[in-house]
C-alpha positions in Angstrom: 25.8 13.0 -27.6 23.7 11.4 -24.8 20.3 10.4 -25.6 17.6 12.1 -23.7 15.5 8.9 -22.8 14.6 9.8 -19.4 13.2 13.4 -20.3 10.7 14.5 -17.6 11.1 11.6 -15.2 12.3 11.5 -11.7 14.9 9.2 -10.2 16.1 8.5 -6.6 19.7 7.3 -6.4 21.0 6.0 -3.0 24.7 6.3 -2.1 25.1 9.0 -4.6 27.6 11.6 -3.0 30.5 10.1 -4.9 31.9 7.2 -6.9 29.3 5.0 -8.9 26.3 6.6 -7.4 27.2 10.2 -8.3 28.1 9.0 -11.8 24.8 7.4 -12.2 23.1 10.6 -11.0 25.1 12.5 -13.7 24.1 10.2 -16.4 20.4 10.4 -15.5 20.6 14.0 -15.5 22.3 14.1 -18.8 19.4 12.0 -20.2 16.8 14.4 -18.9 15.9 13.1 -15.5 15.5 15.0 -12.2 17.2 13.3 -9.4 17.0 12.9 -5.6 20.3 11.7 -4.1 20.9 10.2 -0.7 24.0 9.4 1.4 25.0 9.7 5.0 27.2 12.9 4.7 25.5 16.3 4.3 28.4 18.2 3.0 29.4 15.9 0.3 25.8 15.6 -0.8 25.7 19.3 -1.1 28.7 19.3 -3.3 27.3 16.7 -5.5 24.0 18.7 -5.9 26.1 21.7 -7.0 27.8 19.5 -9.7 24.5 18.1 -11.0 22.6 21.4 -10.9 20.2 22.5 -8.1 17.5 23.0 -10.6 17.6 19.2 -11.4 18.7 17.7 -8.3 18.3 17.8 -4.4 19.6 15.6 -1.6 18.3 14.0 1.5 20.9 12.8 4.1 20.7 9.7 6.2 21.6 6.1 6.7 20.5 3.9 3.9 19.3 1.1 6.2 16.9 3.7 8.2 13.4 3.1 7.3 12.5 6.7 8.4 15.1 7.9 6.1 14.0 5.9 3.2 10.3 7.2 3.4 11.5 10.6 3.9 13.6 10.7 0.7 10.8 9.1 -1.4 8.1 11.4 -0.1 10.2 14.5 -0.8 10.9 13.5 -4.4 7.3 12.8 -4.9 6.4 16.1 -3.3 9.1 18.0 -5.2 8.6 16.7 -8.7 5.2 15.1 -8.5 6.3 11.4 -8.7 9.0 8.9 -8.8 10.0 6.8 -11.9 13.2 5.2 -11.2 14.8 3.9 -8.1 18.5 3.1 -8.1 19.6 1.0 -5.0 23.3 1.8 -5.2 24.4 1.9 -1.4 26.6 -1.0 -0.3 29.2 -1.4 2.3 31.9 -3.7 3.2 33.6 -2.6 6.6 35.3 -5.8 7.0 38.1 -7.5 4.8 39.5 -10.9 5.4 38.4 -14.5 6.2 34.8 -15.3 6.9 36.2 -17.2 9.9 37.4 -14.0 11.4 34.3 -11.9 10.5 32.7 -10.3 13.6 28.8 -11.0 13.8 28.2 -7.3 14.2 30.0 -6.4 11.0 28.1 -9.2 9.2 24.7 -8.0 10.4 25.6 -4.5 9.3 26.6 -5.5 5.8 23.5 -7.7 5.5 21.1 -4.9 6.7 22.5 -2.3 4.3 23.3 -4.3 1.2 20.1 -6.6 1.2 17.5 -5.4 3.9 18.2 -1.9 2.9 17.5 -2.4 -0.9 14.4 -4.3 0.0 13.3 -1.5 2.3 13.8 1.3 -0.4 12.2 -1.0 -3.0 9.0 -1.7 -0.7 8.5 2.0 0.3 8.8 3.1 -3.3 6.3 0.7 -4.4 3.7 1.4 -1.6 4.1 5.2 -1.9 4.1 5.6 -5.8 5.4 3.0 -8.0 2.5 0.5 -7.6 0.1 3.2 -9.3 2.7 5.0 -11.5 4.7 2.2 -12.6 8.5 2.5 -13.3 11.7 0.7 -12.9 14.1 -0.3 -10.1 17.8 -1.0 -10.6 20.0 -2.7 -8.0 23.8 -2.4 -8.0 25.2 -5.9 -7.1 28.7 -7.2 -7.8 30.6 -9.9 -9.7 31.7 -11.1 -6.0 28.0 -12.4 -5.9 28.8 -14.8 -8.7 31.6 -16.9 -7.3 33.9 -16.8 -4.2 36.2 -13.7 -3.9 39.1 -13.5 -1.4 38.7 -11.1 1.5 35.1 -10.1 0.6 33.3 -13.2 1.1 30.3 -11.9 3.1 29.9 -8.8 1.0 29.8 -11.2 -2.0 27.2 -13.5 -0.2 24.9 -10.4 0.2 25.3 -9.5 -3.5 24.5 -12.9 -4.4 21.4 -12.6 -2.4 20.7 -9.1 -4.0 20.7 -10.9 -7.5 18.1 -13.4 -6.3 16.2 -10.7 -4.7 16.0 -8.8 -7.8 14.6 -11.8 -9.6 11.9 -12.3 -6.9 11.0 -8.5 -6.9 10.7 -8.7 -10.7 8.1 -11.3 -10.3 6.2 -9.8 -7.5 6.1 -6.3 -8.9 5.2 -7.3 -12.3 3.7 -5.9 -14.7 3.7 -2.6 -13.3 7.5 -2.2 -12.3 10.6 -3.7 -13.9 13.4 -4.8 -11.7 17.0 -5.4 -12.8 20.5 -5.3 -11.5 24.1 -4.7 -12.5 27.0 -6.6 -11.3 30.3 -4.7 -11.7 33.8 -6.0 -11.3 36.6 -3.7 -9.9 35.6 -0.1 -10.8 38.1 2.7 -10.2 36.4 4.4 -7.0 37.6 5.0 -3.3 35.5 2.2 -2.3 37.4 -0.3 -4.3 40.9 1.2 -3.7 42.1 -1.7 -1.7 41.4 -4.2 -4.7 43.8 -2.4 -7.1 46.0 0.2 -5.3 49.7 -0.6 -5.8 49.0 -3.6 -8.0 46.9 -2.2 -10.8 48.9 -3.5 -13.7 48.5 -7.0 -12.1 44.8 -6.6 -11.6 44.3 -5.0 -15.1 46.0 -8.0 -16.7 43.1 -10.3 -15.9 40.7 -8.1 -17.8 40.3 -8.9 -21.6 39.4 -5.3 -22.4 42.7 -4.3 -20.8 41.5 -1.8 -18.0 39.6 -1.5 -14.8 35.9 -0.2 -14.8 35.1 3.5 -14.6 32.0 4.7 -12.9 30.7 6.0 -16.1 30.7 2.4 -17.4 28.2 1.4 -14.8 26.0 4.7 -15.1 25.4 4.1 -18.8 24.1 0.5 -18.0 21.9 1.7 -15.3 20.5 4.5 -17.6 19.7 1.8 -20.1 18.0 -0.5 -17.8 15.9 2.6 -16.4 14.8 3.6 -19.8 12.2 2.4 -22.2 14.9 0.8 -24.2 14.8 -1.9 -21.6 11.0 -2.2 -21.6 10.9 -5.9 -22.1 13.9 -6.7 -19.8 13.1 -7.5 -16.0 14.7 -9.9 -13.4 18.0 -9.7 -15.3 21.6 -9.0 -13.8 23.8 -7.3 -16.4 27.4 -8.3 -15.6 29.7 -5.4 -16.2 33.3 -6.8 -16.0 35.3 -6.0 -18.9 35.4 -9.8 -19.7 37.0 -10.7 -16.2 34.6 -13.6 -15.7 35.4 -15.1 -19.0 38.7 -16.1 -17.5 37.3 -17.4 -14.3 38.3 -14.3 -12.3 36.2 -12.2 -9.9 
């Protein structure tokens, strides 16, 4: 049975219409939280809310790097449920695959704006709106691609490395009121990561000591822990969730 560590608390999860974000929202609800979920597509968000339960979830559609959308979602969460206790910055994009030497500047800027500046924007607005007075936690979703070079996703990895540093900086600046941590998954079985394992899953899986790829629920469990009082003495940390991959020098 899932512990009810988040009973009565409110969470906002970005990029939560599917994949890891939706799994996180499910886990938080299972542990007693009410959630506001965001993403770009209205239809997918409505379907996700039906899965989660309209009595404990609602959605706000918009672009993750849009400051107006960020403020609207935070305000609506506070208005609906009287506060905000946990912000999960899950949204991340990687619209370009290949060498850094071939990366278009426009694509690099967009990846940076969503993966890093978007996370900073959500956190800053949540802080000024509610977290500074109420206290709470922030969990950022990074990647093992931010730990060492990764073929084909170099700039994505660079933004995730910066995100881990941002997590540490925010942990210092928002202390002692708010704890800020991150998770860094390896390959998780989602549509977002399909290109990294499709057609070669046996080969990819062989590099993982636990013998399998990650599942969205693996990440959700770690996020729930970091957002709960069980992690009350943990801040500025990045929890690597990789099935042992980096033990063998892989990414």
